[in-house]
N, C-alpha and C positions, 0 to 999 in steps of 0.2 A: 293395096289399101291395107292399112295397119289393122291388126286384130282388135277384138272388143276388149275394152280396159277391164280387168279383173281385180277388185280391191283385194290388197294384201291381208291375210290374216295375221293377226298378231297374237302371239302365243300368250302373252300375259293378260290381254283383254280376254281372250277365249278362256283361260283358266278361271278369271274372275266371274265371268257369265255362267261357267260351269258350277263354281261354288254357290252362286246365288241361287241357281236352280236346285242345287241339292244341299241344304243347309245342314242335313244331318251328318255330313262327313266330318270325320275326326281329323283335326289338324295334326294331333300327335302321331298319326299314320305316316305321315311324309318323313321318310328316313333320311331326307336330304335337308330337312330344316336345320338352319344355323343354331338357333336357340329354342328349346321347349321350355316356356315359362309355366311353371305349376299354378294351378288357381290359387293356391294358398299365397303365392307371391303378389298376385293382383289384389287378393283381399287385404293383405298386410299393407300394400301401398296405399289402397283406399283409405284404411284406418290412418295411417300416418298423415295423409293429405287432410282428412278431416279434422285430425287433431292440431295440425300447425295452423290451419286457416280458420280455427274456431273464433279467434278473436280479431279477424281482419275484416275490415268493411270491404274491401276489394282488392284484387292483385292485377297488377298490369300484366302484359304479356311478358315482358322481360323478366319481372319477378317471378311469375308462374313457371317459367323455363328454369330458372335458377332453382326454385323450389323443387321441380322434378329431378333436376341433377343432385340435389341434396338427398332426396328420397332414394334414388338408385344407389348412391354411395353407400346410405345407411343399410339397405337391404343386402347390398355387396358385403358389407362389413359382418352382418349377422350370419350370413351363409359361410362366410370364412371362418366365424367362430365356431359353428356347429362342426365344419369339417376337421378344425383342429382339435375338437373334442374327440371325434371319431379316431383320429389318427394317434391321440395320446394313449387310447385303450388298446392299441395294436402295438405291442413292442416286442422285439426280437432280441432273444439272449445271445450276446456277441462275446461270452466269456471265453468260449471256446476257439474263437476265430483268431487267426493268425495275422499279424500287421504285415503290410505289404513291403515295408522298410526292411523286414528280416527275410525276405525271399532270396534264395541264392546265396545265402551266407554260408552254408555248410553245416556242420555239427553244431547242436544246440549246446550251452553250457549245462554244467550239472544243476544249477539252480533252476534254470528253465525247464530241464528234463524232469526234476522233481516236482515243479509246480503243475506242468501240465499232465504228469501222472496222477497226481493228487485230484485235480479238476475232473478228469476223465473217469478215475475210479469211483468219486463220489456220485456220477450220474451212470455208473454201471457201464462203462465203455471199456472194452479191453481190460477186464480186470484181472485175468490171469497172466497176461503179458506185463502188466505193470506191477504185479507182485513181485517180480524179479528185481524191479528197481526199488520198490519201497521196502522190502523186507531182507534181512541178512541173517545168516547163521551165526549163532553164537556158542561159546563153550560152556559146558554145564557147570563150570567153577564160577562162582558168583563174583570172585575178584581176580585181579591180575596178579597175586601174589605168586611167588614161585612154590613149587610143592615141598621143598626142604624147609620152608619157614613155618613156622607154628600159626595156626590160625588164631587171630584175636577175638576173644568171646565178644559176642553183641549185647549190648544193654537192651534188655526187653521194656517196651513201653505199652501199657495198656490204657493210656488217657486217650481221649477223643478230642477233635479239633475244637470243639465247644467248650472244653473245660478251660480254667484258668492255668496257663503254663508259666512256670518259674523259669528265670532267665537261664538259656542254655540247654532247655530240656528237649529241644529238637535235634540235639547231636545224636548220632547213631552208635557210638561205642564210647567208652569211658577214655580219659586222658591217661598215657602212660608216659611217665617222667623217669630221667635217671637219677642218679645220686645227687647231682647238682640242682634238680628241680627243672631241668631243661626238658622240653617235650622229646619223646622218642619218634622221630620221622625218617621212615625207611626211604634210603637214597636209591633212586634208579635213574639210570641213565636215559635221557629223554631223547627221542628220535626227531622231534621237531619243535618249534616254539609256536604255540597257540597264537592266531592273529586276534587282537582285541577288537571288538566291534563298537565303534564309538557312536553309532547311529541310535543305541537302544538306551533309554534312560529310564530305569524303574526305581521304586524306593527300596533301599537295603533291607528295610523291615519284612519284605515279602519272604526272605529266607526263613524267618523264625515262623512265620504263620503257616507254611506249606511243609516245613521239615519234618513234622510228625505224621504226616500223610503218607509217607514212604513206606514200603513193606520192609520186612526185617532182614531180607536177605542182604542187604547193603548194595544191591544193584543200583538202586535209585538215589545215591548220594549226589550232592551238589555238584555242578559242573566246575571248571576252573575258575580262578578269581576273575579272569577277564570275560568269562562267559556267565556271570551272575545272572544277567538281564534274561537270557535265554532260559536258563533254568528255573527262574520265576514264572516266565509266561507258558513253558510247557510241562510243568512238574507233574500235573495231574495225568497227562497223556503218557508219560514216561512209567507211571505205575501199572496203567491198563496194557501197555506193551508188554513189560517183563513178565507180567502174569501169563501171556499167550491165550488170552481169552478169544473165543471164536467170534466176538462181535466184529462186524465189519467196521464200525466207527473207530473202535479202538484201535485197529490196524492202521486206520487213516491217521489217528493221532500220533501213532508210534512213526510213521513215516514223517510227519510234520516235524516231530522233534528230531530225527535223523537230518531231515532236510536243513533245520536251523543249524546243526551242529557243523553240517558239511559247508555251510555258506562261509564258516569262519576259518577254513583251512587254508593253507598256502597252496599255490599251484603245484609246487613239488610234491605234494602229498597225495595227489591223484595216482601216482605210480605205485604206492604202497598198498598193501591188501587191505581190504576190510576188516578182517580179523584183527590185524596188528593195530589198526586205528582204534577199534574198539577197546582193546586191552589196554593201550596207553591212556584212553578217556578215563577209564573206570579206575584204574592205578592213580591217576593225577587226583580224581575225586577224593580218594581216602587220604592221600597226602594233604590236601587242601583243608580238608575238613579238620584234621589234627593240628594243622597249623592255625587255622581260624580260631579254633576253641583256646589254644594257647594265647593268642594275640587279644582275645576278648578278655582274658583273665588279667593280663598284664595292663591293659587299658583300664579295667575297673579298679585295679590295685592302685594305679597312678591317680585316677580320679576320685579315690576313696568311695566308690560305688558298691554296694552290697545287694545283691540280688534279693527280691523279695516278691510274695505273691501279689502286691499291689504297689505299683510304683507311681501312683497319681500323686500323692502327697508330695514324694521325693521330687517328682518333675515340677511341681510348682516351686519348690525351694529353689530347684536349679535356675528357673526362670528369674527368679527374685535375685538370685545370687549373680547371674549373667547379665542383668540389666545395667549394673554399675560398670561393667567391663564393654558395654556395647560399642562397637566401632561401626559409625555409620557406613553406608553404601557409597562408593565413590561417584562423583558426579563427572557427566562426560565433559571434557574439555579438549580445545585444540591447542596442542603445545603448551598447556598450562604449566606455570612454575610450580613448584613445590609449595604446599600450603604451610603457612607459618602456625604457630600456636594460637589456640583460641583465645579471646579475650577472657581474662580471669574474673572481671567485674561484670560480666553479662547478666548473671541471675541477681546480682544486687541492683544494677540499674534499670532491668526490665520492669514494666507496668502492665497491668490487667485492664483491658477497655471493656467496660459493660456495653453490651449491645443488646438489641431486640432479639427475640427468638427467630422471628421470620427473616430478618437480616443475617443473623449468624448461619441459618441454614442455607441460604442463598451463597454465601461466601464459601462454605464447605464443599459446595457443588463446583466451584471454579477449580480449574487444573492448576493454576498457580498456588493456590492455598494448600493444595495436596503436596506440592513441592517445596514448602515453605522451610523445611529444615535444610534441604540442599541448598537452597538459595542463600539462606541467612549463614550458614557454614562458609559457603564462597565469599560472602561479604565481609564477615568477621575475620576471615584469615588472609584477605587480599586487599591491597590498595585499590585496583580497579577490577571490576566484574562487568562482563557482558552477560545479559539475560535476554534469551531470545524465547518468544512464545507467540504462537499463532494468533489471529484475530479472535477475539471472545475468550481468551485465556484469563484475562482479569489482571494482566500485569500492571496497567495504568493505575488501578484503583487500589490494588492490594500491596503491592511491594512497599510504597511509602507507609502504609499502615503497619507492615510488618517491621519496618526499621524503626518506627515510632514505639511500637510495643517492645522492640529489643533495647530500648533506651535512649535512642537518639533524640534529642531536644525535649526529653520528659521532664527536665527541671526548670524549662523555661517558664517564666512567670510566677514561680513559685518562691516564697519567702526565705524557706528553709529547705535543703534537700540533703539526704542521708548519704547520697551517693558520691563517691569520691571520682568517678568517671567524668572526664572532661566533655565527652561527646554529649553528656546529657544537657549540656549548655548551649549547644550549636543547632540551628534550624536544619531541617530537611529542605532542600531546594529542588523542586521539580520544575523542568523547563518542557515546554510545549510549543511545537511551531506556528500554532494559531491562537489567536485570543479566544474564539467562541470554546476551543478545546479546553484551555486553562480554566476558564470560568465555570464550564459545565462540570468537568471532572472535579474541581474544588468543591462544588455543592454536593455532588455525589459522595464524596469521601466525608465531608461534614455529616452529611446524613446518616452514613454507617458508622461513625464515631459516636452519635447520639448525644449523650450528656457532655462529650469532650467536643462537641463541634466548634467551640470558640478556640480550639487549637489548630484550626486550619484557616488559611487565608490565601488570598490570591493577589496577584498585581500584574496588570496589563498596562500598556499605554494609555495614560490619562484614566486611569481606574485603578484604585488600591483600596485593598481591603484587609490590611496587615495590622495586627494589633500587638500589644506587648506580651501576650500569652500565645502567639501564633508559634507552632512548632513544625507544622508542615505548610510550605509556602508554594504554591502554584504560580508560574509566571511565564511569559513568553521568553524564548532564548535572548531577544534583544534587550530585555530589562537586565538580565544578569551580565551581559557584555557592558552595559553601561555603568554597572556597580564595579565593574573591574577597574574602571578608570580612576576610582577613588579608593578602594580596598583591593589591591591585586590579589592578597593572599585569601581574601574571601573568609576573613577571620571569624564571621558570625554563624558560618555554616559548619555543620560536622559531617554532612554528606550532601552530595550533588547526584541528582537523578536526571539523565538527559533522556527523555522519552521519544519514540517516533525517530529514531536515528537513522532509519532508512530512507527517510525523505530527503537526507543530505542537503538541507538548506545551507546557505552561506553562514549564517550564525551559528548552526550546529556544528559544521567543520570547523568554524574558529574556536568554539568552546571546546570541543574535543582536543584540539591542538593545545590550546592555552592550558586546560585542566591537566592534561598530561605532565605538564611541567609544573603546575600549582601544586599538585599531590605530592610530588618530590620536595617541593620548597616547604611544604606544610610539615612533611616528616623530618626535614632537618631541623625547622624551627622548634619542633616538639622536643626533640634530641638536646638541643642547645638550651632551651628554657621550657621544661615540661609544666611548670606552674602556670604559664600563660597560653600556652599552645598546645594543641593536640591535633594528631593526623586527621586528614580529610579522606573521606571514602567516596569514590566515584563509581557509579552504577550507569550503564549504558544499556538502554533497553529498545528493542525493535521487534517488529513482527516477522519481517522478511528482509533481514539484513544480509549484505554481501561481506561475509565475515573476512573474506581474504584481504579486504581493504584494511583491515585492522590487524589480523594475525601476521600478514606478510609484511608489514609496514615497519621495518626495523627503527626508522627515524621517530616513529609516533610514540613507540613504547620501548624504551632503551632498556628496560628490565626483562624484556621477553613478552609474548603475547599473554594477555590476561586470561583467566579461566572463562569457558563458556558454559553457561548453565541453560539447558534446554528446558523449557517448560512444555506440556503437551499441548495437543491441538485445541481447537475451538471448541466451545461447549456443545454446540449442536450441529448435526450434519447440514450441508447445503448442497443441493443438486444443480449443477449448471447445464443450460439448455444453449446450445451453439445454434446460430442461424444456418439455413442451407446454403443462403447466398448473402453477400454483403452489398449493401446499398450505398452508393455514393451520397445519395439524400438520406443522410441518417436522421434528419429532424422530422421528416414525413413518416419515415418507417418507425420511430419512436412514438409517434401520435397513434399510428395503427395499432402497435404493439401494446401499448398501455390501454387503448380503447377495448381491444379485444380481451386482454387481461382483466380488466373490471368486470366484463360481463361472464366471464367463464370461471374465474379463479374463486375459491372460497375466501372466507373473511380474512383479513390481515392488511396490514398498511404497506404501501408501495413507496419504494425509494429509487427515483429515477435521476441518473447521472447525466449531465449535458455539459456543455463546455464553457458557456458564458451567460452572462445576464441577458443578452438579446435572446438567446434561444430559450431561455426560462420563460421569459415575459410572453414570447409568441406561442410556446406550447401551452402555457396556462390559458392563454386567451381562447385557444382552439379547443382546450378540454372543457373550459367553462361554457363554450357554446354548445358542445356535444352533451356533456353531463351537467344539467343545472344543479347548482350546489344547494337548492332549496327543494326541488322535486326530485323523485326518485328516477332511477335510469330508464332509459326509453324502452328497454325490453321488459320492464315491468307493468308498463300502461296496460290498463283494463278497460272494460267498457264504463265503469263507473267513473272513471277521471279521464276519459278521452277528451272531453272538451277542454279541461284545464291543461292538458298536456299537448294540446293540437300544435302551438308554435315549437315546442320541443321536439316533437316527432319530425315536423316539417324540417327542422334544421338537421336532423339526423339524416333525412332523406337527401337533402341537398349536399351534405358533407360526404355521403357514401355514393352519390349517383355517378355511375360510369366505373366504378371500381368493384370488379367481380370478387377480388380477394379480399374484401374488407369485413364482410359479413361472417361471423364465425360458422363453422361448419361446411364451407363450400368445398374445401380440399381437405385431402387426408393430413397433410402437414399441420394444417391449422388445428385440426382436431387432436393430434397427438401431441401439439406442442405444449399444451395446457392441461394434459390429463396428469395429475398427481396422485390419482388414486386415494382421494379422500372424500369422505361422506358430504354431499353438498347441503348445506344449511338452506332449509326452505326460506328463512328470512333474508337470505342473500339477494332473493329476486327484487326486494324493496329497497336495496341497500343504496344510500346518498353517498356523496363524494365531498371531501373537504381538501381543495388543493392549496399548497403553500410553498413559497419559494424559499430557498435557503442559499445564500451567497455571502461574500464578505462585506458588500457596501450596505447591507441591512443593518438597521439599528439593533442593538442588543435585545431590546423588547420584541422586535419582529422575529429575530432569530429564536427567542425563547418559546414562541408558539409552536414550534414543532415538536417540543418535548412535553406539551400539554396533552392529556387523553382526549381524542375527538368525541363528538357527541354520540349518543347511543344510536346504533344502526347506521354508522357512517364510516366508509372508508377514508383513511388518511392517505393521499398522494402528496409526496414531498418531491419537488422538483430542485435539485441541488447541483453545485458544482462540485470539485474535489474537495471542498472544504469538509463534506461529510464522509470522507473517504477513511479517516483515521480517528482515533480517540473517542469520539462522540458516539453515544448509542440513542438512536431514536427509538423510543418504547413502540412495540408492537410490529415492527418491520419484518415481514416474511417473505417479501418480494422485490427483488432488485431488478431494475432494467439497465443496463450498461451499455452506453453508446460505444465504448471502447475508444474514445478520444478525449484530449485534452488540450486546451489552449495555454500555451506557455510562452513566455517571453524568450526569445532566442537572441543572444548577443554575439556578434562578429567580434571576435577578441582583437583582430587586426585592423578594422576599419570603424569600431564602435556603433555600427548600426544595429539597432533593435528592431526585432520583428517578432510580433504575435502570431504564431503559427499554430492551427490546429492539426495535431498529429496523433499517431497511436501511443496509447498508455503501454506501460511495461507489464510483464507477466506478473511482478509483484504487486503493482497497483491493481490488476484485475482481480488477483486473490484478495486484496484488501476489500474491494468493492463487493465481491461476492460474500465475504465474511460479514458484512453489514447485515444479511439476511439470517445469520445463525447467532445472533447475539441473545435473543430472548426466546428462540424455538426453532425446530426444523424449518428450512427456507429453500427458496428456489431463486437462481439468478437466471435471467433470460438475456443473453447477450446478442447485440445486433450485429455480429462479425461471425464468419465460420470458423470452423477449427483449423482449416487450412490457412487462413489469414493469421490467426492466433500464433500458429507455430512459426510461420515464415516471416511475418513483419513485426512482431512483438519482442522487444528486447527483455532480457531476464530481469534487468533492474533499470530504474530510472537514472538518467545521466545526472550526476551530481549539480546542483545550481551554481555551484562555484565556477564550473567550466563555461557556463553560459550566461555570465552577467559582469557587469563592471566590478572592479576590485579595488577602486580607489580608497573605499572605506576601509577594506581589510588590510591593505598597505599601510595606511595611516593607523590603525589600531596597533600593528605589529611594531611599527616604528615607535609608538608612543611608549611601548614596554621595553625600550632600548634593545630590541633584537637587531643584531648586526646586519643579517643578510635576510631579506623576505624570501627568496627563492628556498632557501633551506628551512624555513619554518615548519614544523612537524604538522602538515596538513594531512588528514586521510586520504584525501585525493589531491596532489599538487595541482594548482591553477595553470592555465596555459602561459608560457613564459612571454608571449606577446602581450597578454593582458597584464601582467605584472611590469613589464617594461612601460605600457602606456600609463599604468598608474603612477609609476614613480616619475615620469616625465610630467604628468599632470600636477602632481602635488609639487614638484619643483616650479612649475609656472605659477602655481597659487602662493608660493611662499611658504608651504609647510615643511619643506626640507631644504637644505642647504646643498652647496656644490659638492660637499663631502658625504652627501647621503644620509646625514643625520638630522633628527627631527629639529625644527627652530622653535623658538618662544612663541610665534604665531601658530605653528602646528600643535603644540600642546593646547593652546586655547580652542584651537578648532575641534579636537578630539572630545573636548567637554562638553561641546554642544550637540545635541541629539538630531543633527541635520547632516546632509551632505557636505563634504568639504568645501565645495563651491558656495553653498548658502553660508557656511561658516565665515568664508572669505568675505562676504558681503557684511556680515555682522562687524567684522574688524575694520572694513573700509568705511563703515556708517560711523564708527566712533570718533572719526575726526570731523563729523559734520554735526549738524543739529537736527538729524532726520532718523535718530534711532527708533523712534515709535513707528514711523512709516516702514522703515527697513524690517522691523520684526513683524510688522503686518504682512508686508511682501512676502517675506519668506515663509510665513506661516501658511499663507496662500499656494506659494509654489512647491512647498514640501509635501502636501496631500494631493496624491494623483486624482485626477478625474473629479475635479470639484464641481464643475459645471456638468449638466446633462447635454446630450447630444439631441438633435432633432429626432433621430430614430428611437431614442429612448423615451421621448415626450410622446410620439405617436408611432408606434411600429407599424410596418407595412400591414395592411388589411388583410385578412384571411380571404383567399381567393376562393368562391365557391363554385361548385361544379356546374350550376346552372343560372345565370345571372337573371333569366326571366322571373325567377321565382324569389327575388330579392325581398325581404319583408320590409314593413315601414321602421320597425324597430332598427333594422341594419342601416336604413337610410339617416334615422335620427343619430345613431353611433358615428357614421361617417360625418355628419355635420359637427358633431361635438368635436371629432379629431381635427377637422378643419380649423374650428374656433381656438383649440389648443394651439396649433401651428401659428395663428395670427399672434396669440398672446406670447408664445416663445420668441417670434421675431421681435415683437415690441420690447421684451424685456433685454433681448440682447442688444438692441439699439441704445438703450437706456445705459447698460454697463459699459458700453464704449463711447460714452460722451466725452470723457476726459481726454481720450487719446484713441482715435479710430485706427491708428496703424501700431499699436502695441498689445499684444495679447496679454502680457504680464500685468499691464495697467487695467485690463478688463478683468482679471481675477482680483487684482488689488481693491478695485471698486467693489466688487461683489462681497469681499470680505469686510470692508468698511461699513457697508449697508447692514450686514448682520451683525457687525459688532456692535453698531448703534442700537439696533433692535434687542441686543441681547440684555441691554439694561431694563427694558420694559418686558421682558420675557415673551418676546414674540418672534424668536427665531424660526420656529416651525412655519410660522405664517409667511414670513419673509422668504424663506427657502422655497415655498410653494408658489409664491408669487413670480419669483426671479428663476425658477427652474434650477434650484441648485440641490444638489445631494444633501439632505440634512445630516446623514451620519458623517460625510466628509467634513461639512463645515463645523460640525461640533467638535471634531478632532482637531481641526485647524485653530479654533478658539481655545481649545485646551492646550494645544502647543504654544500659542501665544503666551499664555499664562506661564507656562514653564520656561520660555526664553526670558520672559520679563524677571523671573525670579532669578535666573543664573546671570543674566547682564546686571541685574541690581547687586549681586554679590561681587562681580568684577569692578563694577564702577559704582562706588557707594554714594556719589554725588547725584545720581539720578534716582528718583523716587519711582515708585509704581505708577503714580497718576502721569507723570511726565512720559512714561515709556508705554503707556496705553492710550493716552488723548490723541486722536487723530485730528488734527487741524486741517482746514482746506488749503491745499498748496497752491502757490502762483506759478507762473511759467518758469521762473528760475528754480524752484523747489521740485518742479516736475522733471527738469533737467539734470539736477543733481541726483535725483532718485533714479533716473535712467542711467547715470554714470555708475552708480552703486550697482545696479543690475548688470552692467556690461563688465565691471570689474571681475564679478565672480564666473563669468563665461567668456572672459576676453579671448581664449583660444578657440572657441566654438563660433566662428564667424564665417560667413558664406558671402561671396561676391558674385555681382551678375555676370555671366560668362561673356557677354558681348563686351564687357571692359577689358578683358584680357587680350592683349595684342597677340601674343603667342599661341593662342587657341584658335583654331578654325572655326568657323559659324557651323551650327547644325544644319545638315542638308535637309531638304523637305520644305514643307510649308512653314510660314512663320507662324508665332505663337499668337492665338487670339484671346487667350485669357490669361491671367497672372498665373495660374497654377500649371501653365504650359511653358513659363518663361525657365530656361536652364540657369543653374547657379552652380559655383564651384565652392567647396569648403577648403579652409586653410590647411586643415590636416587632412590626410587621405580618407575618402570616403569609399573606396573600391579597390581591391588589390587582385581580384580575380576576373577571369573573363566571363563575359555574359554568355547569353544561349547562341548569339550570332557570331560569337568569336571575338568580339570587341569589347575593349576595357571601357565600361561606362563610368566615368567619375562625375557625371552631372546628377544634381539634385534638383528637386522641385517643391514649392511651397505645398503645405498640407492643405486639403480643401476646407478644414475646420477653422483654419486662421482668418483673421480679420484682413489680411494681405491678400487674400484670396478674391477678395472683392474689389479690388482697385483695378484700374485699367492697365494695359501692358506697358503703356509709355510711362504710368507713375510708379511701376515697380520699384522698390528701392535698390539702391547700388550696394549697400552693405547690410547684412541681417544678423543679429545676435540670436542664436536659436538654443534651445534647451537640449534637443536629443534628435537623433536621425531614427526614422523607422521605416518599415517595408511592410506593405499589405501582404497578408497571406494569400496564396492562390486559391481560386474557386474550388471549394470542395467538390462540386459535383460536375466541374468541367472536364470533358474528355481529353483535352489539349490545354495543359496549363499556360497561362499567358504570363509573360515576364513582368513583374510588377516595378515601379519606379521607387527609388529612394527619395522619401519625403523629409523635409525638415520642418520642425515645429518652432515657429518664430516666437522670440519673446519681445524683441524690440528692434528698432532700426538705429543705426549709429553713422556718424559721419567719418571721413577720414582723419580730421583732427582728433576725434575722440579715441580712434584706434592708436594714433601715434602717441597719446599720452598714457593709454592703457599698456601697450606692449613695449614701450621704450625700456630698454635694459634687459629684456628677455632674450631667449635664443631665437625667437620668431622675428625679430626686428633687426633690420641692419641699414646702414647708410652707404650712399654710393660715393663716387668720386667728385671732386670739386667741380663746380659749373661756373664757368666764367672768370672773372678776374679774382685772384688770391690775394688777400691783403695781409702783408707780414706785421706782426705785432712784436713789441719789445719783449725780450726773454724775461720768464718768470720763474724765479728759483732754478736758474740755470737751464731752463727747459725752453725749447722753442715754441713759439705760439704763432697762430694765425687766424684770420677770419674768413669763413668761406660760405657760399652756398653750395648745399649738397641736396642730392635726391634721396628720399626715403622709401623704404620697401618693407613688405612683409614676406617672409621665405616660409613657405610651407611645403605644398604638394608638387615640389619641383617646378612650380612657377612662381615668377616674382610679381607681386602686387604692388604696382606704383601708386604712392599715396601723395605725391607732390614734392615739393622742395621746403627747405627751411634754412635758416641762418644760423650759424654756431660758430663758437671759438673753440678750436681744437689744440691740443698739446701733443707734443711728440715725445712718445715714451718707447724705448728701446727699439727705435727705427720704424714704429707705426704710429699712425696719428689718432688720439683718442679724442672723442668729444669731452670738452671740459665744462661748456655752459651752451644753453640754447638760447639765442638771441632773438628769433622770431620766425 
């Protein structure tokens, strides 16, 4: 029978019962307790909890848990701070400790022995032992002279150091000269040569100040000439030591002097006795003193200097005398050529600009203004100068003003000028890579010039503010390139400044190459005809430029590398904060960073860098939902306005639900991230926000809003692309948030495929972005990437744009100036040879260059038009038809990219909230409004494609025609809003139409402006002709449906179900490299935004004329990248007959052998003739495209049959 069950006694429960029965037991008596929490911590925790929950109605269990975690973290920080204070008070003197790296080395050097003896003697350690090292016996004789030589009497001086001394009064004995007036210097054979110590640099005047403090026995005279600095630093110690005072400190001072002398001896001197060394030293002192006195007398005699009691007046005279002989300090240069003579007429042609006092004070604080003399000396003495200055140095605004004050353009607009310098009649041209930079910098310079603001102008595409008195002209680099086509010598300019050269845009590289030759041309013209021509100055400015591209390029600067003038760094310091981890979803990470930064950072505007318009719109929408632009931030909500901000706080709750890292203060890293050691402004708690976008597609008025001061008690948050990276200064920006990425157009030079890819920026661009925070005051830059990613993945400089874009425009410009060989053009960075080869082939197909490689007459006409050579070809083709007005309208619509909005831009993807059950009624209303916008957008797209639902080009033409009609009534803005057209882009297209009308009117005088602008309704024949004109400019960019090619195997797998899945093949190669799976994929597909994407698979056109190829960027947040397809952007469809007519006579067209019966015709001019049917083909990417047959008459020429006439 089993025993009786006995309940097991649990130790923990028994202990709990015991504690309950004995409540007086002290918890702290348990020696095994893990943590003993003092009562003060509990009290402090209660105070913090009451303080943080004072304004809260109620806390959920999750928020209470997070609050407890925050309080524990804060208490732990306070505890650590107290501990660090206690540790700071307990310091250990480590001066007598030995470094472990010196253990086992053996004997110490003499310097180390003396140093250690001095330190231990000062602390009373081994004093007797160290006295043998620190002191030495000396002879009673005060000098090292021989006994047979008579002692020279010593000049007694009774003056004190405080009295005024005459020149030379510190010398200890008079000068003894011979009969010739030369000093008597006793010759003594030296045992060794003293080693000069180059590390000590003290003023030479200290010898005179301390010389009369020596005693009269002569033992304290100055050291050897190479040891002047040691004598200056230890002269007082030598006096006390020679006196043998019983003071211990004087002994230490004497030992220090002996240590200093010992430091400068050679290693060989260690074998000599101390007595001999001392005798040599003192004897050398005597000889040096006598020689120095004689040298001083000779120098005074040569300078005409007479010693007096007070030399102040004479010193002032010397300053005035030497000012005229002043030689400026040399500027730093990289292999700079020798400077030429300064311009003699500078003083005559220079002008004085009256400025306001506050503006002048601000200018004087800029680093570039402090280097004005060096910069202007380099510019005046050299044809080409490179100026490098960090962000914030002021080079963009100040260098043009310096040159204007020096005389460049000073006599423009004046009836009479006293200056004979020709440079005063030429403007200063300043190029900028972006339009917003050109206009904003021009406004700033005009403001600084004050009364002379009318001497500043700007010119960008479709906007010009240049008058007859303009002396400083800011413009985009494209404007200057267009001026080269009419005035290659740039005769109306005296100086050209290329700013932001580090961006290395295509136009910048072309300008640098052309101007390097124009500078030489202007110099030759000025020598041949100095009355009408004068030299041209070229200044290249940049913040972070790779100088090697210029200094090492012998082809660019044939006379040698130009001088490089370095300006100092930015005006204010900027602190960079790297992220601990780099997130793939940088858009969401940016939202969290900006939200936390607004709550925790003091006053100051924020500049946020993103990659594109879509990201800016999405982030702006999220921030507007989080921080109401009208109400204060959620953190400042009080009991008084709780009801008014209820919706705002609920939005914040939904946005942060489930995200523990969102609320500031939860983790140590977040607390440290925004600690900038600045006094927090109490008014910051009620700060509102003003969120503004900044990107290139905005109108000028919308872009100008970021330069206006925000309302009071409001923080400005600017969401910008890389347009805000250089040149422009947004007032009040203290904080920069850098995502570290940029969306750039990548171009495959072999295939012609364009890809918009989001990639890392360069280190130079990162420095530029950070510098935006230091323009108006000390700032901080918060980077959304770690320092490891920065060092590993960021290139030093941005890849020049000329290496990643089509260069047919570049090739045509170079051909237009009769440059014989395009690859040998002096590019700062030569383009890829494949890109240049493709450009020349294209220009040959368009008829711009002939078979000999020289530019044709049509090519010279194309280069005058401010459009792509393909569009220029369309203008020339339209001159033979009566459709010039419609062609100009079509070209204007095609030349401006992204004229129409996409559906994603009309209605961005809604922000996904954390808790869908708490969606408010306002969000439902907003969702309904977005749905209505999508309906209106689709209706507008249907209206624009009415004329031709299979041609994207005609859709753009229709949009342009509608806006051109509404322009007469001033309703362009309303029309753009109704049809979802970018207003700024359409405004530029209308301005381009006006520009082309003027140029075509000059070429064809019989066409008036009304005829070139009137757009009549086209019938079916007119639409066909306009379609042919469009295809004439893009005849080589044709694609064929792949199933029509017999030689190509069909695509394995399922059949296409949509038009965007139907494979096509391009005439010219679209792929030359292997894909991820190892197969060469030459197939292309219709872009989903095209009208042809909506047709059925069976209705997919056979041949398509397209504008360009593109490839979508890989998903940023995808762990495994998915291979993207190459897409074609269709313009229109064509028939085989149209292709035969367009490409006949080109290298892409060929005829086959005769088909069927051959009819022999009578001879003509002695040549055989025949009439045959032949097959016609297109020859492109290794595959022949069969276009059918035709009947033609052929003539035999040198054994080959050539087509003489097409019969049908």
